[in-house]
KOLSE-413639 format. One line per 4 residues: number of its first residue (from 1); their letters; for each residue y, x, z of N, C-alpha, C, O, CB. Coordinates in steps of 0.02 Angstrom, whole numbers. Glycine has a CB too. Example, Ala and Ser with C-alpha at 12.3 -4.5 7.8 and 13.67 -1.06 7.14 Angstrom:
1> as> -284/660/390/-225/615/390/-165/660/390/-166/712/423/-224/565/452  -112/642/354/-53/684/357/2/645/394/57/670/402/-30/704/286
This chain:
1> mvvk> -336/9367/194/-362/9413/146/-315/9477/158/-254/9469/164/-361/9383/68  -345/9537/162/-301/9593/168/-286/9626/97/-333/9639/59/-332/9644/217  -226/9639/83/-211/9665/19/-202/9746/30/-163/9770/71/-144/9628/-13  -242/9781/-10/-239/9856/0/-184/9879/-43/-173/9856/-99/-306/9893/-19
5> qray> -144/9931/-10/-96/9962/-48/-124/10009/-111/-173/10044/-99/-55/10001/2  -98/10012/-170/-128/10053/-219/-99/10123/-212/-40/10127/-199/-117/10024/-288  -130/10171/-219/-119/10242/-210/-103/10268/-279/-137/10251/-327/-182/10278/-178  -55/10305/-284/-34/10347/-343/-23/10418/-326/15/10435/-280/30/10321/-374
9> ggqs> -60/10464/-367/-54/10528/-341/-73/10548/-270/-46/10594/-239/7/10543/-349  -121/10511/-248/-146/10515/-179/-100/10493/-126/-111/10506/-67/-163/10582/-165  -53/10462/-142/0/10430/-94/0/10352/-93/-8/10318/-144/74/10452/-116  9/10328/-34/11/10251/-29/77/10230/-47/121/10271/-58/-6/10224/42
13> asar> 88/10163/-49/152/10142/-72/205/10154/-14/264/10167/-27/148/10067/-94  181/10149/48/228/10169/105/251/10236/106/310/10250/117/199/10158/168  204/10279/94/213/10353/87/270/10367/31/318/10404/42/141/10388/66  259/10334/-26/305/10351/-76/377/10323/-60/429/10353/-76/280/10324/-142
17> taqr> 376/10265/-26/447/10236/-8/471/10283/41/530/10299/33/447/10159/24  440/10310/91/462/10363/141/498/10419/105/556/10435/117/400/10392/181  453/10452/55/471/10500/19/543/10489/-20/587/10532/-21/416/10511/-23  549/10433/-47/609/10416/-85/666/10411/-38/720/10437/-52/601/10350/-125
21> reql> 657/10378/20/704/10381/73/732/10449/90/793/10459/92/675/10355/131  683/10499/101/705/10565/118/735/10602/58/772/10651/70/648/10604/145  724/10586/2/758/10609/-57/832/10580/-60/877/10617/-81/717/10589/-120  846/10520/-42/911/10490/-39/945/10526/11/999/10553/-3/911/10416/-26
25> lrag> 919/10530/69/947/10565/127/976/10632/119/1032/10648/138/897/10570/175  927/10675/85/941/10738/69/1000/10745/16/1043/10787/25/878/10767/47  1001/10705/-36/1046/10699/-80/1111/10682/-58/1159/10713/-81/1027/10661/-121  1122/10629/-8/1184/10618/19/1206/10668/63/1267/10673/72/1185/10560/50
29> lali> 1164/10708/94/1187/10763/145/1215/10819/95/1268/10848/108/1120/10794/198  1180/10833/40/1202/10885/-6/1280/10869/-28/1324/10912/-27/1152/10887/-71  1288/10804/-46/1351/10785/-72/1407/10790/-12/1465/10806/-24/1345/10712/-104  1388/10776/42/1442/10789/99/1456/10854/102/1514/10872/111/1422/10767/168
33> gegg> 1407/10897/97/1415/10965/105/1467/10992/45/1505/11039/56/1343/11000/103  1465/10961/-8/1516/10986/-60/1583/10951/-60/1632/10979/-85/1488/10978/-131  1588/10895/-33/1654/10863/-27/1669/10816/28/1720/10782/27/1667/10829/-84  1622/10811/82/1637/10767/133/1605/10698/112/1584/10685/55/1714/10765/145
37> vqav> 1606/10654/166/1583/10585/163/1613/10543/107/1582/10497/81/1598/10552/227  1683/10564/87/1725/10529/39/1691/10547/-33/1700/10511/-83/1807/10552/45  1656/10600/-35/1630/10616/-99/1560/10589/-113/1531/10607/-165/1631/10689/-107  1528/10543/-66/1466/10514/-73/1473/10446/-107/1509/10403/-81/1434/10510/-7
41> svrg> 1438/10432/-166/1438/10368/-191/1365/10344/-204/1319/10384/-200/1480/10367/-253  1355/10289/-216/1284/10266/-233/1257/10306/-300/1204/10337/-301/1284/10182/-247  1299/10300/-349/1284/10334/-408/1265/10406/-405/1214/10429/-430/1335/10329/-447  1317/10443/-370/1306/10514/-363/1243/10533/-318/1212/10585/-328/1370/10544/-335
45> vler> 1227/10488/-266/1164/10505/-233/1101/10492/-277/1052/10530/-275/1158/10465/-170  1104/10439/-316/1044/10426/-367/1039/10478/-415/984/10496/-435/1052/10361/-407  1101/10508/-438/1093/10563/-492/1064/10623/-460/1023/10658/-491/1163/10582/-526  1085/10638/-392/1063/10695/-360/987/10685/-345/949/10734/-352/1106/10707/-297
49> akla> 967/10634/-328/896/10625/-306/845/10604/-364/784/10599/-359/894/10570/-250  882/10594/-419/849/10579/-484/806/10520/-472/745/10523/-484/805/10641/-512  836/10462/-447/794/10401/-437/834/10342/-469/895/10344/-480/778/10389/-357  799/10296/-479/830/10230/-516/866/10194/-449/852/10203/-390/762/10174/-558
53> pryf> 914/10151/-477/952/10109/-422/916/10068/-382/936/10055/-325/1000/10067/-450  859/10042/-408/812/9995/-364/790/10029/-302/778/9997/-250/747/9973/-403  785/10098/-308/756/10136/-252/807/10148/-202/787/10166/-147/727/10200/-274  871/10142/-212/923/10151/-169/917/10088/-119/908/10093/-58/993/10157/-209
57> yenf> 922/10033/-154/920/9966/-120/860/9941/-90/860/9890/-55/939/9919/-163  798/9980/-106/737/9980/-68/747/10001/4/717/9973/50/687/10023/-100  790/10053/13/801/10081/75/866/10064/115/870/10065/176/797/10147/65  912/10051/77/978/10042/110/1011/9981/81/1001/9965/23/1024/10104/101
61> tnld> 1055/9946/124/1093/9886/98/1148/9906/65/1164/9872/16/1112/9840/148  1185/9957/83/1243/9979/55/1252/10057/64/1205/10090/87/1300/9940/86  1306/10085/48/1324/10162/58/1332/10175/134/1305/10222/163/1397/10183/18  1371/10128/163/1379/10140/240/1314/10153/277/1306/10198/319/1412/10080/274
65> eliv> 1270/10109/257/1195/10114/290/1161/10190/276/1128/10220/318/1143/10051/252  1174/10208/219/1151/10277/208/1186/10330/250/1154/10370/285/1160/10295/138  1254/10328/245/1291/10374/290/1274/10373/366/1268/10424/400/1363/10358/282  1267/10313/389/1247/10310/458/1178/10334/474/1166/10357/529/1254/10243/480
69> aifd> 1129/10327/422/1064/10358/429/1065/10426/432/1028/10456/472/1022/10341/380  1106/10459/390/1111/10531/387/1143/10560/454/1124/10613/479/1154/10552/323  1188/10523/478/1225/10539/539/1171/10542/593/1162/10593/627/1283/10485/554  1138/10490/601/1075/10484/652/1027/10536/648/1003/10561/699/1035/10420/643
73> qvlq> 1009/10554/588/963/10607/578/987/10679/594/950/10722/617/942/10603/510  1049/10687/579/1082/10753/611/1083/10749/686/1062/10797/717/1158/10765/585  1105/10701/715/1117/10695/787/1047/10707/822/1044/10740/873/1150/10622/806  991/10679/794/936/10691/827/906/10765/817/868/10792/857/890/10639/807
77> evva> 929/10794/759/915/10870/760/949/10914/808/924/10963/835/931/10897/698  1013/10890/815/1052/10927/866/1019/10923/935/1008/10973/968/1125/10900/869  1004/10858/956/974/10848/1024/906/10888/1027/889/10912/1081/962/10768/1040  869/10894/974/804/10937/980/823/11005/988/799/11041/1033/756/10932/919
81> agta> 870/11028/941/883/11099/941/911/11128/1010/897/11184/1031/932/11113/886  949/11087/1040/980/11112/1104/939/11099/1169/938/11135/1219/1048/11080/1114  903/11037/1159/857/11026/1218/795/11072/1244/775/11080/1302/829/10966/1206  770/11101/1181/717/11151/1191/734/11207/1241/707/11214/1296/701/11182/1126
85> patd> 777/11244/1216/800/11310/1255/832/11286/1325/829/11324/1374/861/11356/1207  861/11228/1329/897/11207/1390/846/11193/1440/860/11205/1499/942/11145/1380  783/11166/1423/736/11151/1479/683/11196/1487/633/11181/1519/706/11087/1473  692/11256/1458/645/11314/1468/656/11351/1545/690/11401/1554/660/11370/1406
89> trrd> 625/11320/1589/638/11332/1666/616/11409/1676/638/11440/1724/590/11275/1720  577/11438/1633/552/11505/1639/609/11553/1635/602/11610/1658/500/11519/1587  662/11534/1609/724/11581/1600/788/11570/1643/803/11513/1662/747/11577/1528  820/11616/1654/880/11602/1698/932/11551/1665/929/11532/1607/918/11671/1713
93> mrsr> 973/11535/1705/1022/11479/1681/1067/11506/1623/1080/11470/1574/1070/11453/1744  1089/11562/1629/1142/11584/1578/1107/11588/1508/1135/11568/1457/1175/11660/1599  1037/11619/1511/1008/11618/1448/990/11546/1419/995/11533/1359/949/11661/1452  972/11510/1458/960/11438/1436/1022/11413/1401/1022/11401/1341/942/11390/1499
97> vrda> 1077/11406/1440/1139/11381/1417/1157/11411/1350/1172/11376/1301/1191/11394/1468  1157/11485/1349/1180/11514/1287/1134/11505/1235/1159/11502/1179/1194/11582/1293  1067/11499/1242/1018/11487/1182/1032/11413/1159/1036/11399/1099/936/11498/1205  1038/11371/1203/1044/11301/1183/1117/11292/1138/1121/11255/1089/1043/11252/1255
101> lsat> 1164/11329/1161/1232/11323/1120/1222/11361/1051/1245/11340/997/1297/11359/1163  1185/11420/1059/1178/11455/1001/1131/11415/943/1146/11419/884/1148/11525/1023  1082/11381/963/1041/11350/918/1075/11283/894/1063/11258/839/972/11339/952  1119/11257/937/1157/11199/910/1212/11219/860/1223/11184/811/1189/11159/967
105> tell> 1247/11280/874/1293/11308/829/1260/11320/761/1279/11293/709/1320/11372/859  1203/11368/765/1170/11382/706/1158/11322/661/1170/11326/601/1109/11413/722  1135/11268/689/1121/11208/651/1180/11176/618/1178/11156/560/1090/11159/695  1234/11173/656/1287/11139/627/1338/11185/583/1370/11162/535/1323/11104/683
109> vgep> 1342/11244/602/1387/11294/559/1338/11332/504/1361/11350/450/1426/11354/613  1277/11339/520/1232/11374/471/1216/11319/420/1197/11336/364/1162/11405/506  1223/11260/435/1215/11210/381/1269/11166/383/1267/11113/414/1153/11172/386  1325/11188/346/1393/11152/357/1387/11079/350/1414/11043/392/1447/11176/306
113> akgr> 1353/11053/301/1349/10985/282/1337/10945/353/1372/10898/372/1288/10974/227  1284/10974/385/1269/10935/446/1324/10933/502/1337/10882/534/1205/10962/475  1355/10992/512/1416/11002/551/1473/10954/529/1507/10922/569/1438/11075/543  1482/10952/465/1539/10906/442/1534/10835/458/1582/10802/478/1547/10910/370
117> ilvi> 1470/10808/448/1467/10738/460/1471/10721/527/1497/10668/544/1410/10711/434  1444/10765/572/1439/10755/637/1508/10770/680/1525/10732/725/1381/10795/659  1539/10818/666/1602/10830/701/1669/10827/670/1721/10832/703/1597/10890/726  1669/10819/601/1735/10814/564/1736/10746/536/1777/10705/559/1744/10869/506
121> dslt> 1697/10729/490/1701/10669/447/1694/10607/500/1727/10556/490/1639/10670/387  1653/10612/556/1644/10565/599/1702/10536/631/1702/10481/658/1605/10585/641  1759/10581/627/1827/10560/660/1869/10507/612/1914/10471/633/1875/10630/673  1847/10510/551/1898/10464/503/1852/10419/462/1878/10385/418/1950/10512/447
125> tpal> 1786/10416/471/1747/10376/431/1722/10310/471/1675/10314/511/1688/10419/404  1757/10249/459/1750/10185/496/1685/10176/524/1677/10162/583/1765/10129/454  1628/10185/473/1559/10172/499/1538/10224/552/1490/10210/588/1508/10174/440  1571/10284/559/1542/10331/595/1583/10345/662/1561/10381/706/1534/10391/552
129> vplr> 1646/10313/666/1683/10321/726/1654/10302/795/1658/10337/845/1740/10285/718  1622/10238/790/1591/10220/849/1531/10256/869/1516/10262/928/1577/10156/847  1489/10284/815/1436/10324/821/1446/10392/852/1407/10418/891/1409/10331/762  1505/10419/829/1520/10485/858/1531/10482/936/1509/10528/970/1584/10514/823
133> eqgl> 1564/10428/964/1571/10419/1036/1506/10407/1064/1494/10434/1118/1618/10363/1054  1462/10371/1037/1401/10358/1060/1356/10425/1068/1320/10439/1116/1371/10308/1014  1367/10459/1014/1327/10528/1009/1354/10570/1056/1313/10603/1087/1331/10565/940  1417/10580/1071/1439/10626/1122/1419/10603/1192/1406/10645/1235/1513/10634/1119
137> rmig> 1415/10540/1204/1388/10515/1265/1318/10526/1277/1295/10540/1333/1398/10450/1268  1283/10518/1221/1210/10531/1224/1195/10605/1242/1153/10618/1285/1178/10512/1156  1229/10657/1206/1215/10716/1221/1243/10736/1292/1209/10772/1328/1237/10755/1170  1299/10714/1309/1322/10720/1376/1271/10696/1433/1260/10731/1482/1385/10682/1380
141> aiiv> 1241/10635/1425/1192/10607/1465/1134/10660/1470/1117/10680/1525/1169/10537/1436  1107/10683/1416/1051/10732/1407/1067/10794/1446/1023/10824/1476/1039/10750/1332  1133/10817/1447/1145/10871/1483/1141/10865/1558/1121/10911/1594/1204/10894/1465  1162/10802/1582/1161/10777/1653/1091/10774/1674/1071/10802/1725/1195/10707/1662
145> vtaq> 1052/10738/1634/985/10736/1655/946/10797/1668/909/10805/1716/952/10702/1613  959/10845/1614/929/10914/1618/951/10955/1673/913/10989/1708/944/10952/1558  1010/10949/1679/1045/10987/1741/1024/10962/1810/1014/10999/1858/1125/10979/1739  1018/10891/1810/1001/10867/1881/925/10872/1896/900/10860/1951/1025/10790/1891
149> atdp> 890/10890/1837/821/10902/1857/799/10966/1890/741/10979/1909/783/10894/1802  852/11004/1894/838/11075/1935/885/11079/1987/942/11056/1980/847/11144/1890  865/11109/2043/908/11128/2094/954/11180/2082/935/11227/2046/873/11144/2146  1016/11179/2107/1039/11131/2156/1086/11080/2125/1128/11053/2161/1074/11167/2213
153> mrev> 1082/11064/2060/1125/11013/2033/1113/10945/2055/1154/10902/2042/1122/11014/1965  1056/10933/2089/1044/10868/2119/1094/10847/2167/1100/10788/2185/982/10867/2151  1133/10896/2188/1194/10882/2242/1249/10846/2217/1285/10811/2254/1225/10946/2270  1259/10853/2153/1322/10834/2115/1306/10756/2096/1257/10736/2065/1336/10886/2044
157> dlet> 1360/10716/2120/1351/10654/2108/1356/10626/2032/1393/10655/1994/1393/10626/2148  1326/10579/2014/1320/10557/1943/1388/10552/1905/1392/10577/1849/1287/10487/1941  1441/10521/1933/1509/10519/1900/1530/10587/1888/1544/10601/1830/1563/10482/1942  1535/10635/1937/1562/10696/1921/1520/10738/1867/1548/10774/1827/1569/10732/1985
161> aeit> 1449/10730/1870/1415/10758/1818/1429/10736/1748/1433/10777/1703/1351/10749/1831  1436/10670/1738/1454/10642/1680/1521/10658/1649/1531/10670/1589/1448/10578/1689  1567/10658/1696/1633/10677/1674/1637/10752/1648/1670/10768/1598/1683/10666/1733  1603/10795/1682/1599/10866/1672/1566/10874/1600/1591/10910/1557/1556/10902/1732
165> amfl> 1509/10841/1591/1467/10849/1529/1513/10825/1475/1521/10865/1428/1396/10808/1531  1543/10769/1473/1581/10737/1426/1640/10786/1403/1657/10794/1344/1605/10671/1457  1668/10819/1461/1728/10865/1443/1701/10926/1400/1729/10948/1350/1766/10895/1513  1643/10948/1427/1617/11007/1386/1594/10993/1316/1610/11030/1269/1559/11038/1420
169> vggf> 1557/10938/1309/1534/10919/1240/1586/10907/1194/1582/10923/1134/1493/10860/1240  1640/10876/1220/1696/10861/1169/1735/10925/1154/1762/10930/1099/1747/10804/1197  1741/10975/1201/1779/11031/1178/1728/11082/1136/1752/11120/1093/1813/11069/1244  1665/11079/1148/1624/11116/1105/1626/11092/1033/1629/11131/986/1556/11113/1130
173> aelv> 1625/11030/1028/1626/10989/958/1690/11009/927/1691/11022/867/1624/10904/966  1745/11014/965/1810/11038/925/1799/11108/901/1815/11124/844/1880/11036/971  1773/11151/942/1760/11223/924/1711/11234/864/1716/11280/824/1731/11259/986  1665/11188/863/1618/11186/798/1658/11172/742/1647/11202/690/1560/11131/800
177> aall> 1707/11126/747/1739/11105/687/1787/11163/670/1797/11180/612/1777/11035/697  1815/11192/720/1850/11252/699/1819/11303/658/1846/11326/607/1870/11284/751  1758/11321/683/1710/11372/641/1700/11331/573/1705/11364/521/1627/11388/684  1689/11275/568/1670/11250/502/1727/11255/451/1717/11263/391/1649/11177/507
181> kdng> 1790/11250/479/1847/11258/429/1863/11324/414/1905/11336/370/1908/11226/450  1831/11373/448/1824/11445/426/1890/11479/410/1898/11511/358/1780/11449/365  1940/11471/459/2001/11498/457/2002/11568/481/2053/11603/482/2045/11458/493  1947/11587/499/1933/11658/531/1969/11673/594/1973/11731/612/1951/11713/483
185> ryhr> 1999/11619/631/2025/11629/691/1976/11643/745/1991/11682/790/2063/11576/706  1914/11610/743/1863/11624/796/1803/11655/768/1786/11636/712/1841/11561/834  1770/11699/799/1705/11719/781/1645/11686/818/1649/11672/878/1703/11790/790  1597/11674/784/1543/11622/805/1512/11650/876/1504/11612/924/1479/11613/742
189> davi> 1495/11716/878/1469/11738/934/1521/11734/1002/1503/11723/1060/1447/11807/917  1582/11743/982/1633/11744/1035/1635/11667/1064/1643/11656/1124/1710/11770/1004  1628/11622/1021/1638/11551/1034/1574/11534/1083/1581/11509/1139/1640/11504/959  1518/11550/1059/1458/11543/1097/1462/11577/1170/1446/11548/1222/1402/11573/1055
193> drct> 1484/11636/1167/1493/11674/1230/1538/11638/1280/1520/11629/1338/1522/11743/1216  1601/11617/1255/1650/11592/1300/1631/11516/1314/1657/11488/1362/1724/11602/1271  1591/11486/1277/1570/11411/1296/1511/11421/1343/1498/11376/1383/1547/11361/1227  1474/11476/1341/1421/11479/1388/1460/11496/1464/1436/11474/1516/1363/11541/1362
197> dlfl> 1510/11529/1464/1549/11544/1524/1580/11478/1556/1575/11462/1615/1607/11595/1505  1612/11442/1505/1643/11379/1531/1593/11330/1550/1609/11287/1591/1688/11347/1482  1527/11331/1523/1480/11280/1542/1453/11301/1615/1443/11259/1658/1420/11273/1485  1443/11362/1624/1416/11389/1695/1475/11379/1746/1461/11362/1803/1392/11476/1692
201> aare> 1540/11389/1729/1592/11388/1776/1603/11309/1796/1613/11291/1854/1659/11424/1744  1600/11268/1743/1596/11193/1758/1548/11175/1810/1561/11140/1859/1578/11155/1698  1485/11205/1794/1427/11198/1843/1446/11202/1915/1440/11158/1957/1376/11251/1830  1472/11268/1923/1487/11296/1986/1542/11256/2016/1541/11248/2077/1505/11368/1980
205> talt> 1591/11228/1979/1645/11190/2005/1620/11126/2030/1641/11104/2083/1698/11180/1954  1578/11094/1995/1544/11034/2007/1505/11037/2074/1506/10991/2115/1499/11019/1948  1468/11097/2083/1431/11107/2144/1473/11118/2205/1457/11095/2260/1387/11163/2135  1528/11154/2192/1577/11164/2248/1607/11102/2274/1611/11091/2335/1633/11208/2227
209> aark> 1629/11059/2226/1655/10996/2243/1603/10952/2285/1618/10918/2334/1675/10960/2179  1545/10958/2260/1497/10914/2295/1476/10939/2367/1450/10901/2408/1433/10907/2252  1488/11004/2378/1469/11032/2443/1530/11020/2494/1520/11029/2554/1452/11113/2435  1590/10999/2472/1649/10987/2524/1635/10936/2564/1676/10920/2608/1715/10973/2495
């Protein structure tokens, strides 16, 4: 026998569950923006989301699971933001690289809570430390695949491409962290411009090495 889900307010039970999950994720991210991951608690998230405790445990086993879900969501947003301009082959390479870096910076610095969990708190939060490394490797791999899909980067061996990408991604993450700390030392546009130069210079260095 098929049991039909009852709809309330035009929403199915599964849709309401998904909506509550999104409320919890937004509440957790807001708290991270105010005080970092250490400021997030189950009680605080529930108060911010205006939900009863049972709805937290309907979606997450514990607080770490919520934090990991927020990290994963932000990481996917970063990948989407950077990939779209980077793969626009109608444009020249400098424009593609700069626009990808600009879009990523805007997401992480323009919405500081997202930048904080991805590049700052992920260094010291036990549940996030391994995910940070995996995330950097994933972004590096996407850069490699995107680069090698176009000539002449096909000439560069995979190991060289991966090492170069990881070096660039790690350095860029540190600069985003510096912008988030807002000590006034670096200007956002200057960071994007210099990183664009470095990405393109690294590309040329890899190509030169491949042709020797």
